[in-house]
N, C-alpha and C positions, 0 to 999 in steps of 0.2 A: 578745870571748866570747859565743857566741852563747847562747839562752833555753834549751838543753838544758844545757851547762855550767853556765850561773847556777842551775839548778836542783840539780845537783848540790852544789857550792857553798853552796848554802842547806841542803840537806840535810845536807850534812857538819858545816855552822856549829849547825845545831840540835841533830842528834845527836852531837857532837863525842864524846862520853862510851864512847858505846853503839860509835859504828865502833872507838875504840882498844879498848875492851874486846875486840870480838869479831877484831882484829888479834891482839891479845896471846892470844887462847884459840889462834888459828891456830898460832902462835909456840910454844906450849908445844904443843899435840897434834903439831902436826908433829917439832918436837926429841924427843917422846915417841916416836913411830913410827920415826924413824929413829936412836933409840938404840936402841929394840927389834930394828931391823931390822940393824945393824950391829954393835953393841956387846954385844950379849944373848949366851946361852952358844950354843954349836953345836949342842948333843944336848940331848935332854930324854927320860927315862923313861916308858915309857908300857906299860899291862898290856894284854897281847891275850887275847883269849877264843877258844877254839875248839874246835868241837864233834867229839869225833873218836867213828867206830864201834869198839867193842870185841869185838861179835859179830852174827853174822846165821847166819841158820837158813832153809832151803830146802824146802818140798815141793813133787812135782809129780808129774802121773798121765803117764802113757804106755798107749798103746791101739793095736790092733791085730784085723785079721779075715782068715780064710784063706777063699779062696774055694773051694766045695766042687765045684762043676761048673764043664763047660766050658760057654764063649758065646763070642760073635764079637769081645768087646772084652776078656776076661779068661780064662784058663785054668786048670783045675784046680789046685789049690794054689799058686796065686798071694797072697802076703800084703798085704793092704790097711791101710796105718799110719799112724796121726794124721790121720786124717781128718776132715772134719766132717760125713760123711754115708757112710754103709754099704746096701748093698743088702741087704735083710733075707733075700730068697728063697737068692741064691747066696752070701750068707756070713753066716749068722744068728748066729753062734757070736762076741762079742765080748771078747777077752783082752788083760788090763793088767796094769800094775803104778804102784806110787805107792811111790817112793821120798823118803825123808826125811834130811838130813842138816844137821851145824852146821860152823861156823868160829870157832875161838875160840883164845886164848892157852893156856888150859887149863880142863878140866872132865873132869867124870864123869857122865854122865847115865842115869838106869833110864828107859827107854821101854816103856812097855804101850801097846801097839796094836794096832788091829784094823780088819779091811775088813768091810763091811756092805755090802748092797743093802737099800736102800730103798725101797717102794711104798706110798703115800699117795695122798689125794683132799682138796683146799682146795679152800674157799670163793672168791668175789673178793674180801673183805675178808681173806683171809689164815688163816683159820680152818680148822682140821686136821678133816678127817671123819673121815677112820680112817686109819691105818698099820699095816702088813704087814714086815717086815724080818728078811732072812738073813744069818747072818755066815759072810761067803766065805773069812778068812785073818783069824791070830792071831798075835802072836807079841810077846816080853820078851827086852828086851835092855839093853845098859848098852852105853851109847855114847860113845867119847872123841872131841874133836873130828876131823872130820874123816872118821869111820866111818859109813857111811852105812845108814839102816837100810829092808828093803823089804817092801813087801808086795803079794801078788798076785791078782787077779782072773781068772775065767772064768764069762761067764753066755752061756746062748743067749737070742736075745732075742724068738725067738718064743715061747717056753714063757714069759718075761716076760707076753708079750700076752696069751699064754692065759690066766694067771692072775689079772690085771687083770680079763678080761672073766668069769672065774667068779667073782670076788669081788663086782663089779657086780652079775652078775645074783643070788646070793646074795640083796644087800641090795634088789633090785626097783628100781635106780635106777641112771642114768647121771648125775647131778648132780653136780654139784663137775667139778674139774680132776686129772686122774690126773699124779701127777709120779714120776719114777724117779730113782734116781740112787745113784752108788756114793759111799760116803763111809770117812773113813779118820781114825778118834781116836786121839791118842796122849795119854796122862799122862804128864808128865814128871816127874820128882822128882832133885835133886843138886845139881852145885854146880857154875858157869861163870864163869872167870874170879875165883874168890875168893868170889862172889857165889851167896846157896842160887837154887835153881829149884825151883818149885813150880805146874805150870800143868797145862791141858788144851788141846789143839789138833785144832781138825776141819777139816779140805780135801774138797771135794766136787768130784764129776765126775757133770753131770747130764746125763740124754738122754731123749729122747721117739722116738716110734714113732706113722706116718703115713704111709699111701699107699706102703708096699712098703718105706720108707725107716726108719732109726734116727737120728737126730743126735744128735751129740756135742758137748757145748757147754762143750769147753777152754778156759780163759781162760789158759793157762799156767802157769808158777811161781809160787808164791807165798811171797814174802820178807819175814819179819820180822828188825828190827834192835835192835841194843843201844847207844845212846851216852852219850857221858859230858863232863863239861865241863872242858876243862884252861884253867887261867889261867895265862899266862907274861909274868915281865915281862922286857923290853929295852928299849935304849938305840936310840935310831934318829938320824938325822941329822934336824937342821931345817933347812928349805928356804925361804927368801924368795923370796918372789916379787916381781916388779919393779915392783906397786902397793909395797909398803912399802920397797923398795930406792930409789924414785926418787921419789914420791910424797909420802913424808914430808918428806925435805930441800927437797922443791920447793916444800911449802906453807909449812914454816917461814921459808924466806927469803921468799917472798910477803909472810906476813903483816910480817915484820922491816922488809922494804920497804914496806911500808903504813906500820909505826908511825912509820919514819924519816921519810916522805913528811908526816906528819901532822903529825910535831914542824916540821920546816921550813916548812909552811905556815902553821902558827899563827903561829909569829915572823916570818914574812914580811907578815901578813896577807892571805895568800893567799884564805881562806876568809870572809872578812869580808863582806857583804852590806847594801848600801846604801839608804838610804830609798828611794830612786828604782828601784831593783832590787826590794824588797819589793812596790812596786808597781805595777812589770810584771810581776812574779810571780803578784800577786793579781788584776791584769788578764786574763791566760795561763787564769788557773782560772776564771775566771767566763766567759771565751770559750769552754771545752771545758764548759761546766757548764750553758750557754745555749745551746746551739748549734743548738735546737731552734728558739729563736724569732726566729732571727736568718738573715734573707735577703740575698745579695749583690746587689748592683744598681749600674749603671750612675750616675755624678754628678748628683743630681737636681736639676739647678741652676735651673729654674723653678720648683719649690715652693719651692727656698730664698729666690729671689729675691721671691716674693711674700709668705713669710711676715711678719706683723705684728710678732709676738713671738720671741726667741729664747733658749731657758731652758737651762745646762750643767748637767750631772748629774755628781758628784761619782765614781761609779763605772759599770761595765756594769751592775751586778746590779740599781745604782737605775733604771738607764732600763730594764731587761727588767721591772723590775715596774712602773715606768708604763707599758709597751706593753699588759701583762697587764690592768691596770687597764682601760685605753681600749679591750682589744680591738683593738690594734694590733701590727702587726708592726716589729720592728727590722731598718733598711736599715742593712747597711752597704755603703760608700761602695769605690771601687779604692784610695781612699790609707786605708784603715781608719779612715774614721769612723762615728759608727754615728747613727742619725738616728730618731726618732721623729717623725710629724708628724699632728695634731689639728688640723681646723680650720685655722684661721691662723697656729697655734703651732708652731714645729719645737722638740722637746728635742733632745739633742745629746750625745755623749760622745767626746773625743779622747783617744785611750790614751797612757799614757806610754810613752816608747822606751829602749830601754837607751842608755848613754850613750858616747859614742867610745872603742873600745879605747886605754886607757893614759890616761885620763882622769879626773877625781874623779867617783867617783858621784855627787855633792853639787853639783857644779859646773851652773850654768845654762847650759841648752844653748838653741841656736836652737828657735824653733817651739814646740810645746805642752809641753814639760819644763820648761823654765826654775824661776822661784819657783812656780809656780802658777798665773799670772795668763794668757790668752789673749787674744792681739791679736786681738779678733771683728771688727776691721772689715779686716784685711788677709784674715784667713779668709773672711771672708763675700765678698770683691772676690775672690777666687781662686775658690771654690766657685760664684761666682755669674758667671764670666766667658763662659760658655759662652750663659747665659741673656741677658745685655747684648749678645754679640755677635749673637743673631737678632733683635735688635729693628732694622726698619729705619727708616735715617735720613727718607727721607719721611713717615713717621707723623708726625712731631716738625711742628706749624705753629707760626708767629709768636706766639713768646711764650711756647710750652710749654718745659716742662722737658725734660733730656735727658741720660741715664746714661752716666757716662765707666766705662774698665775698672777704678777703683777705688772705685767705689760712691759717685762725687760727682756732685752734680747742678747744672745750671747753666740760671738764667733769661738769656731772652733780653732782658731788661733789665738796667742792672746792679746785683747787690745784693751781701750778703754771705754766706760760709758758715760754718757753726757744725757739728761732730761731735756726735750725742748720746752716751748713757751705756752704750748698745748696740752701736756703735760704728760706728752708720749717719752719714750724714753729711747734713745738710738745708739748702737754702740760701733764706737771707732776704733779702727785697729790701728 
């Protein structure tokens, strides 16, 4: 099993209870969703709220002007209706009407209505300076739903312009803005759909006079409505989406399968992590944490061969601490050995390795795993091979010592060989 699988086993072993609880929750939640989707009621009662219009009323102006003399574009007697502007010289009289009606299930309303021509002057901030009004039509009727009320008006616009000029002349000023408007006012009393009505409504048709034209600002029909809220309870079918239909059972099956896997794995010791594996995980954690202090290099054989002392550290973190204290870099060789050189001393760390698949995690393995003892002489021989190979045999004079590939020294004279505690071998005469 690779490092990733080992980390998964270590996490499961450490948080076995938490993982089991999460899987159990998945079973419960998935089962509850599945039950609600497939075994719950098919219908549910719900209350709907709807706002409905119970009545409406409409007030609308219509207007027209009759041409009084022939021109090349208009004939005398021709009627110009519902235009935004009229020609004051050829059609000086504006005629029109206002119609009000309402729709309801039942009702009886008394309407006291009047049509008035209003002339006034206002300042820029809307303050009224003066006002003159003239009643053009009046009526008082009782209206049933669908029974319209009509008011009419007829006004010579040239006469209105003349009157405005006379008023301003009398006041001695033209300050302010002159406004002219046809205003229909209705006082309504009665009942509508069984509810009492007591209100006043005002409808306006403004017009302005300038440059031989008078412009009518008709905004169209004015509609008022009455609404009522209706609440209704009804039974509607319950629609279950694919997420609830299939997602709930799937989550429950996954949770149940995970629990079974946990139980079997616990019984078969699948999640047990041995001491060597823990050491390996600790090493990998240190390797990731101290990556910025480590530099990958080729095998530094010459430096190893020339070192007077070699010291092993118990962990990669310890070697990194030593490198920081001595202002050195940690060097990583191609075979994953970590070295720090300081003068003639080499500090090194050899990481643990994962046991072979199927082996006992505590079983002694070849190389640096074993029982913690490192065969330094063999290691130095392997790390120093390339350095020793570079020595030219021609440099070895009579009586000089020569190093072989196993780190052994021999004298030209007969002598004995001796192995030091640090794994190196010296020759004694």
